[in-house]
Every structure is written in structure tokens, then in C-alpha cells.
N, CA, C, O and CB atoms as a CASP TS submission, in Angstrom:
PFRMAT TS
TARGET T0000
AUTHOR 0000-0000-0000
METHOD Language model
MODEL 1
PARENT N/A
ATOM      1  N   MET     1      52.865  85.646  64.576  1.00  0.00           N
ATOM      2  CA  MET     1      52.373  85.120  63.330  1.00  0.00           C
ATOM      3  C   MET     1      53.227  85.626  62.163  1.00  0.00           C
ATOM      4  O   MET     1      53.650  84.829  61.325  1.00  0.00           O
ATOM      5  CB  MET     1      50.908  85.503  63.137  1.00  0.00           C
ATOM      6  N   PHE     2      53.482  86.912  62.097  1.00  0.00           N
ATOM      7  CA  PHE     2      54.274  87.476  61.013  1.00  0.00           C
ATOM      8  C   PHE     2      55.605  87.979  61.525  1.00  0.00           C
ATOM      9  O   PHE     2      56.043  89.068  61.155  1.00  0.00           O
ATOM     10  CB  PHE     2      53.518  88.601  60.327  1.00  0.00           C
ATOM     11  N   GLY     3      56.247  87.207  62.361  1.00  0.00           N
ATOM     12  CA  GLY     3      57.537  87.595  62.934  1.00  0.00           C
ATOM     13  C   GLY     3      58.668  87.402  61.943  1.00  0.00           C
ATOM     14  O   GLY     3      58.476  86.907  60.833  1.00  0.00           O
ATOM     15  N   LYS     4      59.825  87.799  62.366  1.00  0.00           N
ATOM     16  CA  LYS     4      61.019  87.649  61.546  1.00  0.00           C
ATOM     17  C   LYS     4      61.407  86.186  61.444  1.00  0.00           C
ATOM     18  O   LYS     4      61.302  85.438  62.416  1.00  0.00           O
ATOM     19  CB  LYS     4      62.177  88.468  62.118  1.00  0.00           C
ATOM     20  N   ARG     5      61.855  85.782  60.267  1.00  0.00           N
ATOM     21  CA  ARG     5      62.337  84.418  60.109  1.00  0.00           C
ATOM     22  C   ARG     5      63.717  84.307  60.712  1.00  0.00           C
ATOM     23  O   ARG     5      64.528  85.228  60.623  1.00  0.00           O
ATOM     24  CB  ARG     5      62.354  84.001  58.627  1.00  0.00           C
ATOM     25  N   LYS     6      63.975  83.169  61.327  1.00  0.00           N
ATOM     26  CA  LYS     6      65.286  82.932  61.896  1.00  0.00           C
ATOM     27  C   LYS     6      66.197  82.448  60.774  1.00  0.00           C
ATOM     28  O   LYS     6      65.903  81.454  60.111  1.00  0.00           O
ATOM     29  CB  LYS     6      65.223  81.900  63.070  1.00  0.00           C
ATOM     30  N   GLN     7      67.309  83.159  60.567  1.00  0.00           N
ATOM     31  CA  GLN     7      68.234  82.797  59.510  1.00  0.00           C
ATOM     32  C   GLN     7      69.184  81.713  59.999  1.00  0.00           C
ATOM     33  O   GLN     7      69.578  81.688  61.165  1.00  0.00           O
ATOM     34  CB  GLN     7      69.016  84.026  59.029  1.00  0.00           C
ATOM     35  N   ALA     8      69.537  80.833  59.098  1.00  0.00           N
ATOM     36  CA  ALA     8      70.487  79.777  59.426  1.00  0.00           C
ATOM     37  C   ALA     8      71.862  80.404  59.662  1.00  0.00           C
ATOM     38  O   ALA     8      72.236  81.365  58.989  1.00  0.00           O
ATOM     39  CB  ALA     8      70.548  78.706  58.293  1.00  0.00           C
ATOM     40  N   ALA     9      72.597  79.864  60.603  1.00  0.00           N
ATOM     41  CA  ALA     9      73.928  80.373  60.897  1.00  0.00           C
ATOM     42  C   ALA     9      74.835  80.137  59.699  1.00  0.00           C
ATOM     43  O   ALA     9      74.818  79.061  59.100  1.00  0.00           O
ATOM     44  CB  ALA     9      74.509  79.705  62.165  1.00  0.00           C
ATOM     45  N   LYS    10      75.618  81.134  59.355  1.00  0.00           N
ATOM     46  CA  LYS    10      76.548  81.017  58.244  1.00  0.00           C
ATOM     47  C   LYS    10      77.800  80.308  58.746  1.00  0.00           C
ATOM     48  O   LYS    10      78.205  80.477  59.896  1.00  0.00           O
ATOM     49  CB  LYS    10      76.894  82.417  57.641  1.00  0.00           C
ATOM     50  N   THR    11      78.397  79.524  57.882  1.00  0.00           N
ATOM     51  CA  THR    11      79.574  78.767  58.278  1.00  0.00           C
ATOM     52  C   THR    11      80.705  78.988  57.286  1.00  0.00           C
ATOM     53  O   THR    11      80.495  79.477  56.176  1.00  0.00           O
ATOM     54  CB  THR    11      79.244  77.275  58.389  1.00  0.00           C
ATOM     55  N   TYR    12      81.903  78.620  57.707  1.00  0.00           N
ATOM     56  CA  TYR    12      83.072  78.651  56.844  1.00  0.00           C
ATOM     57  C   TYR    12      83.978  77.495  57.236  1.00  0.00           C
ATOM     58  O   TYR    12      83.825  76.929  58.318  1.00  0.00           O
ATOM     59  CB  TYR    12      83.820  80.016  56.947  1.00  0.00           C
ATOM     60  N   ASP    13      84.904  77.143  56.385  1.00  0.00           N
ATOM     61  CA  ASP    13      85.819  76.032  56.615  1.00  0.00           C
ATOM     62  C   ASP    13      86.901  76.484  57.593  1.00  0.00           C
ATOM     63  O   ASP    13      87.845  77.172  57.206  1.00  0.00           O
ATOM     64  CB  ASP    13      86.447  75.535  55.276  1.00  0.00           C
ATOM     65  N   LYS    14      86.765  76.099  58.847  1.00  0.00           N
ATOM     66  CA  LYS    14      87.666  76.563  59.892  1.00  0.00           C
ATOM     67  C   LYS    14      89.050  75.936  59.806  1.00  0.00           C
ATOM     68  O   LYS    14      90.008  76.483  60.352  1.00  0.00           O
ATOM     69  CB  LYS    14      87.071  76.277  61.237  1.00  0.00           C
ATOM     70  N   GLU    15      89.170  74.804  59.132  1.00  0.00           N
ATOM     71  CA  GLU    15      90.471  74.140  59.016  1.00  0.00           C
ATOM     72  C   GLU    15      91.327  74.721  57.907  1.00  0.00           C
ATOM     73  O   GLU    15      92.550  74.775  58.037  1.00  0.00           O
ATOM     74  CB  GLU    15      90.280  72.668  58.778  1.00  0.00           C
ATOM     75  N   ASN    16      90.701  75.160  56.810  1.00  0.00           N
ATOM     76  CA  ASN    16      91.459  75.606  55.646  1.00  0.00           C
ATOM     77  C   ASN    16      91.407  77.105  55.397  1.00  0.00           C
ATOM     78  O   ASN    16      92.150  77.609  54.555  1.00  0.00           O
ATOM     79  CB  ASN    16      90.966  74.904  54.444  1.00  0.00           C
ATOM     80  N   THR    17      90.542  77.834  56.111  1.00  0.00           N
ATOM     81  CA  THR    17      90.443  79.273  55.921  1.00  0.00           C
ATOM     82  C   THR    17      90.499  79.996  57.262  1.00  0.00           C
ATOM     83  O   THR    17      90.203  79.424  58.311  1.00  0.00           O
ATOM     84  CB  THR    17      89.152  79.627  55.177  1.00  0.00           C
ATOM     85  N   ALA    18      90.884  81.259  57.201  1.00  0.00           N
ATOM     86  CA  ALA    18      90.956  82.083  58.401  1.00  0.00           C
ATOM     87  C   ALA    18      90.210  83.397  58.142  1.00  0.00           C
ATOM     88  O   ALA    18      90.318  83.954  57.050  1.00  0.00           O
ATOM     89  CB  ALA    18      92.443  82.352  58.810  1.00  0.00           C
ATOM     90  N   PRO    19      89.459  83.900  59.123  1.00  0.00           N
ATOM     91  CA  PRO    19      88.789  85.188  58.943  1.00  0.00           C
ATOM     92  C   PRO    19      89.814  86.322  58.962  1.00  0.00           C
ATOM     93  O   PRO    19      90.694  86.367  59.822  1.00  0.00           O
ATOM     94  CB  PRO    19      87.720  85.407  60.043  1.00  0.00           C
ATOM     95  N   VAL    20      89.682  87.239  57.994  1.00  0.00           N
ATOM     96  CA  VAL    20      90.641  88.329  57.847  1.00  0.00           C
ATOM     97  C   VAL    20      89.889  89.614  57.530  1.00  0.00           C
ATOM     98  O   VAL    20      88.882  89.599  56.823  1.00  0.00           O
ATOM     99  CB  VAL    20      91.682  88.012  56.738  1.00  0.00           C
ATOM    100  N   LEU    21      90.386  90.718  58.059  1.00  0.00           N
ATOM    101  CA  LEU    21      89.879  92.043  57.745  1.00  0.00           C
ATOM    102  C   LEU    21      90.949  92.739  56.918  1.00  0.00           C
ATOM    103  O   LEU    21      92.004  93.093  57.442  1.00  0.00           O
ATOM    104  CB  LEU    21      89.522  92.859  59.045  1.00  0.00           C
ATOM    105  N   ARG    22      90.686  92.940  55.624  1.00  0.00           N
ATOM    106  CA  ARG    22      91.649  93.608  54.744  1.00  0.00           C
ATOM    107  C   ARG    22      91.398  95.102  54.810  1.00  0.00           C
ATOM    108  O   ARG    22      90.273  95.563  54.619  1.00  0.00           O
ATOM    109  CB  ARG    22      91.538  93.088  53.271  1.00  0.00           C
ATOM    110  N   CYS    23      92.458  95.858  55.084  1.00  0.00           N
ATOM    111  CA  CYS    23      92.358  97.303  55.238  1.00  0.00           C
ATOM    112  C   CYS    23      93.258  97.987  54.224  1.00  0.00           C
ATOM    113  O   CYS    23      94.418  97.607  54.065  1.00  0.00           O
ATOM    114  CB  CYS    23      92.731  97.732  56.670  1.00  0.00           C
ATOM    115  N   SER    24      92.737  98.984  53.543  1.00  0.00           N
ATOM    116  CA  SER    24      93.518  99.761  52.591  1.00  0.00           C
ATOM    117  C   SER    24      94.196 100.908  53.332  1.00  0.00           C
ATOM    118  O   SER    24      93.553 101.650  54.074  1.00  0.00           O
ATOM    119  CB  SER    24      92.623 100.296  51.436  1.00  0.00           C
ATOM    120  N   ILE    25      95.473 101.040  53.124  1.00  0.00           N
ATOM    121  CA  ILE    25      96.218 102.130  53.759  1.00  0.00           C
ATOM    122  C   ILE    25      95.820 103.470  53.137  1.00  0.00           C
ATOM    123  O   ILE    25      95.705 104.470  53.844  1.00  0.00           O
ATOM    124  CB  ILE    25      97.746 101.902  53.622  1.00  0.00           C
ATOM    125  N   CYS    26      95.613 103.494  51.829  1.00  0.00           N
ATOM    126  CA  CYS    26      95.330 104.741  51.118  1.00  0.00           C
ATOM    127  C   CYS    26      93.929 105.283  51.388  1.00  0.00           C
ATOM    128  O   CYS    26      93.767 106.449  51.747  1.00  0.00           O
ATOM    129  CB  CYS    26      95.505 104.531  49.640  1.00  0.00           C
ATOM    130  N   THR    27      92.917 104.428  51.213  1.00  0.00           N
ATOM    131  CA  THR    27      91.538 104.908  51.278  1.00  0.00           C
ATOM    132  C   THR    27      90.852 104.620  52.603  1.00  0.00           C
ATOM    133  O   THR    27      89.835 105.238  52.916  1.00  0.00           O
ATOM    134  CB  THR    27      90.745 104.298  50.176  1.00  0.00           C
ATOM    135  N   GLY    28      91.392 103.692  53.386  1.00  0.00           N
ATOM    136  CA  GLY    28      90.764 103.332  54.646  1.00  0.00           C
ATOM    137  C   GLY    28      89.642 102.333  54.496  1.00  0.00           C
ATOM    138  O   GLY    28      88.973 102.001  55.475  1.00  0.00           O
ATOM    139  N   GLU    29      89.421 101.841  53.274  1.00  0.00           N
ATOM    140  CA  GLU    29      88.367 100.872  53.037  1.00  0.00           C
ATOM    141  C   GLU    29      88.706  99.553  53.734  1.00  0.00           C
ATOM    142  O   GLU    29      89.858  99.119  53.747  1.00  0.00           O
ATOM    143  CB  GLU    29      88.160 100.654  51.525  1.00  0.00           C
ATOM    144  N   GLN    30      87.683  98.929  54.309  1.00  0.00           N
ATOM    145  CA  GLN    30      87.859  97.659  55.000  1.00  0.00           C
ATOM    146  C   GLN    30      86.895  96.630  54.419  1.00  0.00           C
ATOM    147  O   GLN    30      85.714  96.910  54.213  1.00  0.00           O
ATOM    148  CB  GLN    30      87.635  97.823  56.525  1.00  0.00           C
ATOM    149  N   VAL    31      87.420  95.438  54.160  1.00  0.00           N
ATOM    150  CA  VAL    31      86.620  94.348  53.623  1.00  0.00           C
ATOM    151  C   VAL    31      86.866  93.124  54.486  1.00  0.00           C
ATOM    152  O   VAL    31      88.014  92.752  54.728  1.00  0.00           O
ATOM    153  CB  VAL    31      86.963  94.065  52.126  1.00  0.00           C
ATOM    154  N   ALA    32      85.798  92.499  54.949  1.00  0.00           N
ATOM    155  CA  ALA    32      85.900  91.279  55.747  1.00  0.00           C
ATOM    156  C   ALA    32      85.708  90.083  54.837  1.00  0.00           C
ATOM    157  O   ALA    32      84.887  90.099  53.920  1.00  0.00           O
ATOM    158  CB  ALA    32      84.860  91.267  56.899  1.00  0.00           C
ATOM    159  N   GLY    33      86.490  89.038  55.112  1.00  0.00           N
ATOM    160  CA  GLY    33      86.368  87.836  54.307  1.00  0.00           C
ATOM    161  C   GLY    33      87.199  86.724  54.892  1.00  0.00           C
ATOM    162  O   GLY    33      87.552  86.737  56.072  1.00  0.00           O
ATOM    163  N   PHE    34      87.507  85.755  54.042  1.00  0.00           N
ATOM    164  CA  PHE    34      88.242  84.582  54.484  1.00  0.00           C
ATOM    165  C   PHE    34      89.432  84.342  53.580  1.00  0.00           C
ATOM    166  O   PHE    34      89.326  84.450  52.358  1.00  0.00           O
ATOM    167  CB  PHE    34      87.335  83.352  54.514  1.00  0.00           C
ATOM    168  N   LYS    35      90.572  84.013  54.185  1.00  0.00           N
ATOM    169  CA  LYS    35      91.808  83.758  53.455  1.00  0.00           C
ATOM    170  C   LYS    35      92.107  82.261  53.494  1.00  0.00           C
ATOM    171  O   LYS    35      92.132  81.651  54.563  1.00  0.00           O
ATOM    172  CB  LYS    35      92.992  84.579  54.053  1.00  0.00           C
ATOM    173  N   ASP    36      92.331  81.678  52.321  1.00  0.00           N
ATOM    174  CA  ASP    36      92.698  80.273  52.221  1.00  0.00           C
ATOM    175  C   ASP    36      94.116  80.117  52.753  1.00  0.00           C
ATOM    176  O   ASP    36      95.035  80.778  52.271  1.00  0.00           O
ATOM    177  CB  ASP    36      92.584  79.755  50.748  1.00  0.00           C
ATOM    178  N   LEU    37      94.298  79.255  53.733  1.00  0.00           N
ATOM    179  CA  LEU    37      95.601  79.101  54.378  1.00  0.00           C
ATOM    180  C   LEU    37      96.617  78.406  53.480  1.00  0.00           C
ATOM    181  O   LEU    37      97.821  78.593  53.660  1.00  0.00           O
ATOM    182  CB  LEU    37      95.450  78.325  55.666  1.00  0.00           C
ATOM    183  N   ARG    38      96.163  77.615  52.525  1.00  0.00           N
ATOM    184  CA  ARG    38      97.083  76.904  51.640  1.00  0.00           C
ATOM    185  C   ARG    38      97.531  77.766  50.470  1.00  0.00           C
ATOM    186  O   ARG    38      98.721  77.812  50.157  1.00  0.00           O
ATOM    187  CB  ARG    38      96.433  75.637  51.122  1.00  0.00           C
ATOM    188  N   THR    39      96.589  78.453  49.817  1.00  0.00           N
ATOM    189  CA  THR    39      96.916  79.212  48.609  1.00  0.00           C
ATOM    190  C   THR    39      97.112  80.700  48.863  1.00  0.00           C
ATOM    191  O   THR    39      97.762  81.380  48.070  1.00  0.00           O
ATOM    192  CB  THR    39      95.836  79.026  47.589  1.00  0.00           C
ATOM    193  N   GLY    40      96.561  81.211  49.954  1.00  0.00           N
ATOM    194  CA  GLY    40      96.653  82.642  50.238  1.00  0.00           C
ATOM    195  C   GLY    40      95.581  83.461  49.534  1.00  0.00           C
ATOM    196  O   GLY    40      95.579  84.688  49.637  1.00  0.00           O
ATOM    197  N   ALA    41      94.668  82.803  48.819  1.00  0.00           N
ATOM    198  CA  ALA    41      93.591  83.500  48.113  1.00  0.00           C
ATOM    199  C   ALA    41      92.606  84.081  49.116  1.00  0.00           C
ATOM    200  O   ALA    41      92.299  83.461  50.135  1.00  0.00           O
ATOM    201  CB  ALA    41      92.866  82.547  47.135  1.00  0.00           C
ATOM    202  N   PHE    42      92.112  85.281  48.814  1.00  0.00           N
ATOM    203  CA  PHE    42      91.171  85.971  49.699  1.00  0.00           C
ATOM    204  C   PHE    42      89.796  85.994  49.053  1.00  0.00           C
ATOM    205  O   PHE    42      89.664  86.336  47.878  1.00  0.00           O
ATOM    206  CB  PHE    42      91.652  87.415  50.010  1.00  0.00           C
ATOM    207  N   GLU    43      88.772  85.629  49.818  1.00  0.00           N
ATOM    208  CA  GLU    43      87.382  85.687  49.357  1.00  0.00           C
ATOM    209  C   GLU    43      86.672  86.767  50.162  1.00  0.00           C
ATOM    210  O   GLU    43      86.450  86.608  51.362  1.00  0.00           O
ATOM    211  CB  GLU    43      86.659  84.293  49.511  1.00  0.00           C
ATOM    212  N   ASP    44      86.317  87.865  49.502  1.00  0.00           N
ATOM    213  CA  ASP    44      85.646  88.940  50.235  1.00  0.00           C
ATOM    214  C   ASP    44      84.179  88.597  50.430  1.00  0.00           C
ATOM    215  O   ASP    44      83.528  88.036  49.549  1.00  0.00           O
ATOM    216  CB  ASP    44      85.789  90.286  49.494  1.00  0.00           C
ATOM    217  N   VAL    45      83.671  88.954  51.618  1.00  0.00           N
ATOM    218  CA  VAL    45      82.299  88.623  51.987  1.00  0.00           C
ATOM    219  C   VAL    45      81.485  89.877  52.259  1.00  0.00           C
ATOM    220  O   VAL    45      80.333  89.971  51.835  1.00  0.00           O
ATOM    221  CB  VAL    45      82.282  87.716  53.210  1.00  0.00           C
ATOM    222  N   ALA    46      82.073  90.851  52.966  1.00  0.00           N
ATOM    223  CA  ALA    46      81.303  92.031  53.368  1.00  0.00           C
ATOM    224  C   ALA    46      82.173  93.275  53.400  1.00  0.00           C
ATOM    225  O   ALA    46      83.326  93.229  53.828  1.00  0.00           O
ATOM    226  CB  ALA    46      80.663  91.810  54.735  1.00  0.00           C
ATOM    227  N   LEU    47      81.612  94.385  52.945  1.00  0.00           N
ATOM    228  CA  LEU    47      82.256  95.687  53.063  1.00  0.00           C
ATOM    229  C   LEU    47      81.951  96.216  54.455  1.00  0.00           C
ATOM    230  O   LEU    47      80.794  96.238  54.876  1.00  0.00           O
ATOM    231  CB  LEU    47      81.766  96.683  51.949  1.00  0.00           C
ATOM    232  N   ILE    48      82.979  96.641  55.168  1.00  0.00           N
ATOM    233  CA  ILE    48      82.822  97.121  56.535  1.00  0.00           C
ATOM    234  C   ILE    48      82.900  98.647  56.527  1.00  0.00           C
ATOM    235  O   ILE    48      83.943  99.231  56.233  1.00  0.00           O
ATOM    236  CB  ILE    48      83.909  96.507  57.477  1.00  0.00           C
ATOM    237  N   LYS    49      81.771  99.277  56.857  1.00  0.00           N
ATOM    238  CA  LYS    49      81.716 100.739  56.888  1.00  0.00           C
ATOM    239  C   LYS    49      81.719 101.285  58.307  1.00  0.00           C
ATOM    240  O   LYS    49      82.034 102.454  58.526  1.00  0.00           O
ATOM    241  CB  LYS    49      80.483 101.228  56.158  1.00  0.00           C
ATOM    242  N   SER    50      81.369 100.439  59.273  1.00  0.00           N
ATOM    243  CA  SER    50      81.317 100.892  60.658  1.00  0.00           C
ATOM    244  C   SER    50      81.597  99.714  61.587  1.00  0.00           C
ATOM    245  O   SER    50      81.678  98.565  61.152  1.00  0.00           O
ATOM    246  CB  SER    50      79.941 101.532  60.982  1.00  0.00           C
ATOM    247  N   GLU    51      81.741 100.022  62.860  1.00  0.00           N
ATOM    248  CA  GLU    51      81.954  98.973  63.863  1.00  0.00           C
ATOM    249  C   GLU    51      80.754  98.032  63.935  1.00  0.00           C
ATOM    250  O   GLU    51      80.906  96.847  64.234  1.00  0.00           O
ATOM    251  CB  GLU    51      82.218  99.597  65.243  1.00  0.00           C
ATOM    252  N   ALA    52      79.563  98.561  63.662  1.00  0.00           N
ATOM    253  CA  ALA    52      78.351  97.731  63.683  1.00  0.00           C
ATOM    254  C   ALA    52      78.395  96.686  62.570  1.00  0.00           C
ATOM    255  O   ALA    52      77.962  95.552  62.774  1.00  0.00           O
ATOM    256  CB  ALA    52      77.089  98.609  63.538  1.00  0.00           C
ATOM    257  N   ASP    53      78.914  97.054  61.393  1.00  0.00           N
ATOM    258  CA  ASP    53      79.056  96.101  60.292  1.00  0.00           C
ATOM    259  C   ASP    53      80.020  94.979  60.672  1.00  0.00           C
ATOM    260  O   ASP    53      79.754  93.807  60.402  1.00  0.00           O
ATOM    261  CB  ASP    53      79.546  96.814  59.020  1.00  0.00           C
ATOM    262  N   LEU    54      81.137  95.342  61.296  1.00  0.00           N
ATOM    263  CA  LEU    54      82.121  94.349  61.718  1.00  0.00           C
ATOM    264  C   LEU    54      81.526  93.424  62.778  1.00  0.00           C
ATOM    265  O   LEU    54      81.724  92.209  62.731  1.00  0.00           O
ATOM    266  CB  LEU    54      83.387  95.040  62.259  1.00  0.00           C
ATOM    267  N   ALA    55      80.803  93.999  63.726  1.00  0.00           N
ATOM    268  CA  ALA    55      80.178  93.187  64.775  1.00  0.00           C
ATOM    269  C   ALA    55      79.151  92.223  64.180  1.00  0.00           C
ATOM    270  O   ALA    55      79.053  91.076  64.618  1.00  0.00           O
ATOM    271  CB  ALA    55      79.508  94.093  65.825  1.00  0.00           C
ATOM    272  N   ALA    56      78.390  92.678  63.192  1.00  0.00           N
ATOM    273  CA  ALA    56      77.394  91.822  62.551  1.00  0.00           C
ATOM    274  C   ALA    56      78.067  90.680  61.793  1.00  0.00           C
ATOM    275  O   ALA    56      77.601  89.542  61.852  1.00  0.00           O
ATOM    276  CB  ALA    56      76.512  92.646  61.599  1.00  0.00           C
ATOM    277  N   PHE    57      79.157  90.969  61.082  1.00  0.00           N
ATOM    278  CA  PHE    57      79.901  89.934  60.359  1.00  0.00           C
ATOM    279  C   PHE    57      80.428  88.882  61.326  1.00  0.00           C
ATOM    280  O   PHE    57      80.293  87.683  61.081  1.00  0.00           O
ATOM    281  CB  PHE    57      81.065  90.556  59.564  1.00  0.00           C
ATOM    282  N   MET    58      81.024  89.329  62.415  1.00  0.00           N
ATOM    283  CA  MET    58      81.591  88.406  63.397  1.00  0.00           C
ATOM    284  C   MET    58      80.497  87.580  64.073  1.00  0.00           C
ATOM    285  O   MET    58      80.690  86.392  64.330  1.00  0.00           O
ATOM    286  CB  MET    58      82.396  89.179  64.452  1.00  0.00           C
ATOM    287  N   ARG    59      79.362  88.191  64.357  1.00  0.00           N
ATOM    288  CA  ARG    59      78.244  87.485  64.976  1.00  0.00           C
ATOM    289  C   ARG    59      77.659  86.450  64.011  1.00  0.00           C
ATOM    290  O   ARG    59      77.357  85.328  64.417  1.00  0.00           O
ATOM    291  CB  ARG    59      77.153  88.483  65.416  1.00  0.00           C
ATOM    292  N   ASP    60      77.500  86.820  62.738  1.00  0.00           N
ATOM    293  CA  ASP    60      76.909  85.919  61.752  1.00  0.00           C
ATOM    294  C   ASP    60      77.725  84.642  61.563  1.00  0.00           C
ATOM    295  O   ASP    60      77.163  83.563  61.382  1.00  0.00           O
ATOM    296  CB  ASP    60      76.766  86.631  60.426  1.00  0.00           C
ATOM    297  N   TYR    61      79.047  84.768  61.604  1.00  0.00           N
ATOM    298  CA  TYR    61      79.916  83.619  61.372  1.00  0.00           C
ATOM    299  C   TYR    61      80.468  83.017  62.663  1.00  0.00           C
ATOM    300  O   TYR    61      81.219  82.043  62.605  1.00  0.00           O
ATOM    301  CB  TYR    61      81.057  84.022  60.477  1.00  0.00           C
ATOM    302  N   GLY    62      80.122  83.562  63.811  1.00  0.00           N
ATOM    303  CA  GLY    62      80.577  83.015  65.080  1.00  0.00           C
ATOM    304  C   GLY    62      82.066  83.217  65.311  1.00  0.00           C
ATOM    305  O   GLY    62      82.737  82.344  65.863  1.00  0.00           O
ATOM    306  N   ILE    63      82.581  84.359  64.893  1.00  0.00           N
ATOM    307  CA  ILE    63      84.009  84.666  65.004  1.00  0.00           C
ATOM    308  C   ILE    63      84.242  85.500  66.258  1.00  0.00           C
ATOM    309  O   ILE    63      83.529  86.471  66.511  1.00  0.00           O
ATOM    310  CB  ILE    63      84.525  85.418  63.737  1.00  0.00           C
ATOM    311  N   GLU    64      85.241  85.112  67.036  1.00  0.00           N
ATOM    312  CA  GLU    64      85.584  85.862  68.246  1.00  0.00           C
ATOM    313  C   GLU    64      86.765  86.795  68.026  1.00  0.00           C
ATOM    314  O   GLU    64      86.839  87.861  68.638  1.00  0.00           O
ATOM    315  CB  GLU    64      85.896  84.906  69.381  1.00  0.00           C
ATOM    316  N   LYS    65      87.689  86.398  67.153  1.00  0.00           N
ATOM    317  CA  LYS    65      88.902  87.186  66.916  1.00  0.00           C
ATOM    318  C   LYS    65      89.173  87.218  65.419  1.00  0.00           C
ATOM    319  O   LYS    65      89.076  86.196  64.740  1.00  0.00           O
ATOM    320  CB  LYS    65      90.126  86.595  67.692  1.00  0.00           C
ATOM    321  N   ILE    66      89.520  88.419  64.902  1.00  0.00           N
ATOM    322  CA  ILE    66      89.789  88.566  63.464  1.00  0.00           C
ATOM    323  C   ILE    66      91.113  89.314  63.309  1.00  0.00           C
ATOM    324  O   ILE    66      91.392  90.257  64.049  1.00  0.00           O
ATOM    325  CB  ILE    66      88.613  89.330  62.727  1.00  0.00           C
ATOM    326  N   SER    67      91.915  88.890  62.354  1.00  0.00           N
ATOM    327  CA  SER    67      93.194  89.554  62.140  1.00  0.00           C
ATOM    328  C   SER    67      93.068  90.563  60.994  1.00  0.00           C
ATOM    329  O   SER    67      92.202  90.435  60.130  1.00  0.00           O
ATOM    330  CB  SER    67      94.306  88.516  61.836  1.00  0.00           C
ATOM    331  N   LYS    68      93.947  91.567  61.005  1.00  0.00           N
ATOM    332  CA  LYS    68      93.951  92.608  59.972  1.00  0.00           C
ATOM    333  C   LYS    68      95.128  92.403  59.039  1.00  0.00           C
ATOM    334  O   LYS    68      96.215  92.008  59.461  1.00  0.00           O
ATOM    335  CB  LYS    68      94.007  94.016  60.603  1.00  0.00           C
ATOM    336  N   GLU    69      94.892  92.680  57.754  1.00  0.00           N
ATOM    337  CA  GLU    69      95.938  92.673  56.741  1.00  0.00           C
ATOM    338  C   GLU    69      95.919  94.014  56.050  1.00  0.00           C
ATOM    339  O   GLU    69      94.853  94.576  55.797  1.00  0.00           O
ATOM    340  CB  GLU    69      95.748  91.512  55.724  1.00  0.00           C
ATOM    341  N   TYR    70      97.096  94.528  55.744  1.00  0.00           N
ATOM    342  CA  TYR    70      97.198  95.799  55.034  1.00  0.00           C
ATOM    343  C   TYR    70      97.776  95.590  53.663  1.00  0.00           C
ATOM    344  O   TYR    70      97.940  96.550  52.910  1.00  0.00           O
ATOM    345  CB  TYR    70      98.046  96.790  55.812  1.00  0.00           C
TER
END
């Protein structure tokens, strides 16, 4: 009766954007988001503090493989 609501699956434009994990060399901060393949613009979506955060991001968007940028 008072269970958790099922959230709608999040989507992204698979033809024009690519999932990317941006990593800072200096601080080690990691941000997951999507990079526009035409313009190179990056849209940050989630701050990644642990492997669990990364797994949740990938699960939410249905991503199997993510590339890293430094």
C-alpha cells in the first residue's frame, strides 16, 4: 500500500551524446555526465564519490560502458 514509487527510467540522446566520466588529476574529483559529440560541450549530471554512485548512475541511464576524460 505504501511502497516505493517506481521511477521512470532516465534517458539521454544516444545519437548525439556520449556518457563520460570526467576526472580531475589534481583533486581526484569525478563527475558523470554526457558529452555532445558535435560541439564537445559537457553536461554534468552527478558527482561520483564512490563506486556505488557510479553504479547507480550507470543503472539509472542504462549505460554498460563509460569512458574517462582527464
